[in-house]
N, C-alpha and C positions, 0 to 999 in steps of 0.2 A: 586588590583590597577585598576583604571579606565582608560581607553584608552584616549589618547590626539591625537590631530591633530596637527602637527608641523606647526609653522608659517614661514615666509618667513626669518625671522632673528632670529637666536638662541639666547638664553640668556646666556651669559657667565660672570661669577663673576671676576672682577678685583679689588683687594683691598677691597673686601666686597661689591662693588657697581654693580648692575645690568646695564650691557652695551646694553641690547636689551630686547624687550617685552617679557613677559612670555607666553608659549604656551598655546592655547585655548584647552579647554576641549571639546570633541566630544559632540554634542547634542544627544538628544534621537533618533532623526531620523538617525543619522549617525551610532550610536551604533547598531540600529536595522539592518540596512543595513550590517554593518560589521558581525554581528551575523549570518545573514542569509547566507552570503557567507562562513563563517566558518562551519556552518552546511552542506551546500552543498558539501564542501570539506572534510567532514567525520571528523571535528573537533568539536563534540558535546558537550564535557565539556567546551571547550573555547567559544562556541557560548552561552551555557547556563549561564556562568559567565557574559557575556555582557548583556544578557537579564535581569539578576538579577540586573545588575546597572542600567538599564532603570527603573525597577520596584522600585528601591530605590527613584527614583525622582518622578515616576509616577506610583502609585500602580494601577491605573485603565487603564493601557495602553493596548487596545486590541492586538495590533501587538506584544508587549512582552509577553503577556500570552500565546497567540497563538504559537508563535515561541519557546518559552520556553517549552511549553508541546511537541511540535514536537522534539525538540532536546533531551529532556529528555527520550522520549519513545525510540529513537534511541540509546541512551546511556544505555537503560536497566533499567532506573529508572521508572518503570511503574506507580507505585502509585502516585508518585509526579507529573508525567505527566498529570495524569487525574484531579489532583487538578487545575492545570493551565488551562487545556481545559475546565473545568468546568466554570471557571471565564471567560474565553473567550467566551463561549456560553452566558453568562449573558451580556457581553460588545459588543457582535458582531453587526455590523450594518446590516440592513435588506438585503442589497446587498450581504453579505458574509454569511448569515445565513445557507444556504443549506451546504456550504462548512465547516463551523465550527462544524455543527452537525455531518456531516460524519466523520470529524477528530476525534470527541469525540467517535463515534461508532468504528472507527479504533483503538483508544487508548484502549478501552475495548478488542478488538481483539487481540492486542498485549499480553494481559494477559489471552487470550484463553477464555474469559468470554462472550459467545454469548448471553446469556439472558440479560446481562447488555448492551450489544452493540445494541441489537435489537431496543429498543425504539428510539433511535437516527436516525437509518436508516428509521425506520417506520414514524417518523415525516417529513423527508425529502420526503419519498415516498408520504405521504399525501399532503404535499404542493405541490409537483410537479402535482399530479393528480387533486388537487383543480384548479390549474392554466391550466389544460388541456395540460400540457407538458408531452404528453404520451411516447415520447422516453426517457426523463428524468427520469420518474417515473419507466419505465420498466428497465432502467440501473441500479437504486438503488435497485429495487426488485431483479435483478440478483445477485447484490452484497452482499445483506443480505442472498440470497440462498447460495452463496459461503461461507459466515461465518458459516452458520448452516452445510453445507457439510463437510468443514474441521475441525469442531469440533465435527463432528460424529452424528449429529441429521438429519439423512438422510430423515426421513418424512417430516420434516419442510423445508429442503432444497428443496425438490421436490415441496412443496406447493407454496414457493416463486418464484422459477424458473418458475412454471406454471403461477403464477400471472403476472411475467415479460413478458411472452410469450403473454398472453391475453391482457395485457395493451398495448404492442407494436401493436397489431392489431387493436387498437382503432384510431390509426393515419390515417386520411383520406388521399386517393389519395397516397398511397405508391408506389413508383416505384417497379419493379418486383425485382430487386436486394436488396431492402430493406426488401421486404417480404421473400426472401430467407434467408437473414442475420438473421431474427427473428427465422427462422426455424433452422438455423445451430446453432444458441445459445441454443435453446431448445433442439435438438438433442445431441449437445455437453455436456450439463448439464445431460441428462437423461443417456448418456453413462458412465460418471463419477460416477453417482449415483449407477448405475447397477454394475460397478466394484467394488465399496466400499461395495456392498452387496455380492459380490462373484458371482454375475450371469454373468458368462462369455459369454453365448449365447446372451443374451439381450445386453450387453455392446458392443459386437462386431457388433450386428445388428445396434445399434445407430451410432457407429462409420462409419459403411458403409453408413449410411443415410447422415452423415455429408460430407463425401467424395463425394457422389452423388450431393449434393446440390452445393458444390463448383464447381463442373465440369460444372454445368448449367452457369457458368460465372457471373461476376460482383462483385465477392467477392475474388478476387486472393490473397488479403492481409490476408484472413483467412487461407492460407495454413500453415503458420508458426503456427497457433493455432491448426490446424489439426495435425502437427507433436507433438505438446505438449500433444494433447488429446491421440493419439496412445501411447506415452510414459507413460502417466498418467494411462491409462487402463492397459498396460502391467505391470507397476509397481505394482499396486494393485491386478493384478492377479498372482503375483509372477514370471513373465516372466522378470527377471532382464536384461538379455542381450538384449532383444528386447527393454526394456524400455530404456537402454542406447543409443542404435542405434537411436530409433525415437527422443528421447530427444536432441540428438546432433544436430538435425536438427530444433529445435525449437529456441526461441529467447534467445540467449546467455547473454543478459543483464536483463532478468526476473529472480529476486531472488528466485522465487518460482521453476521455471525450473532447476535453479542451486541446489536448495535444493533436489529436486527428483533425479537428477543427483548423487549428494553426496549420497544419501540414497540407490539408486541402487547400487553403487559401493561398499558401505560398505556391502550390502547384498551379494555381490559376493566375499566378503572377500579381496577387494582391498581398504585397509585402508588408504594408503598414497594418492591415487587418490581421495578417499572420502574427506580427509581432505583439499585437495586443492580446491574441490569444495565448502565445507563449508567455507573456508577462502574467496572465490569469492563471496559468498552470502553477506558476511560483507562489501563489497565494495559499496553495494548499499545503498544510502542515502535517498530513497523514503518513504514517509509516506502514505502508501497504503496498500490495504488488502493483496497483494501478499507478501510484505515484512513482515507485521504483523505476518504471519504464518512462513516465512523463518527465519527471523533474530533471534528471541529468540533460536530456535533450533541450529542454526549454531553457536550463541554465546556460547552456553553450550558445544557444540562439540569441538570448537576450545580451549575453556578454560580448556577442561578436560585433565588431564596428559596422 
């Protein structure tokens, strides 16, 4: 059923004769707006149905293909989502091209397919580098490094994180806090990579570097990321009690932090607590790398008997 927008006068039949105007059908822009809100409210299937209505009338609607791809990913329909993101990439206006390409890369990340995700992140990186947008290029290089890290390709992860750090250094006249921030992000990445390699000494050394850089000042907002880092390293070094303690001080709205908390509690044999955290992961309706790693795992865990 297509959504309708009620008019001021309701239509009531008396003796078979309409006594008021019929309601107007919502236009495509209204349907897109409604669908976006449903998606943000966690009602992805309902959002998808409205986007489909828009596409029935306008098969070339960029907004509908983009929104439908997003909703389908969050609903767990990954292959269908990529069909619509691919069409959105074809239709995207130039001003939105970077964002749409990133969303396609993230769509492949939801499926755990780093090799297919990489070309989309690479194109955004190249575009930003060509525009001499060094902070933006650095950001997407780090994002691709994260994709490789969490899909287990540690060497490529390190290569992209290194590139992100080098590109950040090309920005002229950076204030000291920005120099420190780039160094924090690089040491943060190296600590996680070392932990994934099982190199406890090196991981802890890099964790210490992050803490020391934060203490230099200017990046107090990174303290919550420092808590996440300490929890991440502890988890991958199988110190689950420390992982829980540190992650409890990290961002509790971050679905990836919640995922690590769930997995740490599960490793400690605390199944009910783990389930509560897996369920909380599913409350996040972001279409971002963090959720691309967390949501599919949580969905499978919550659905498991």
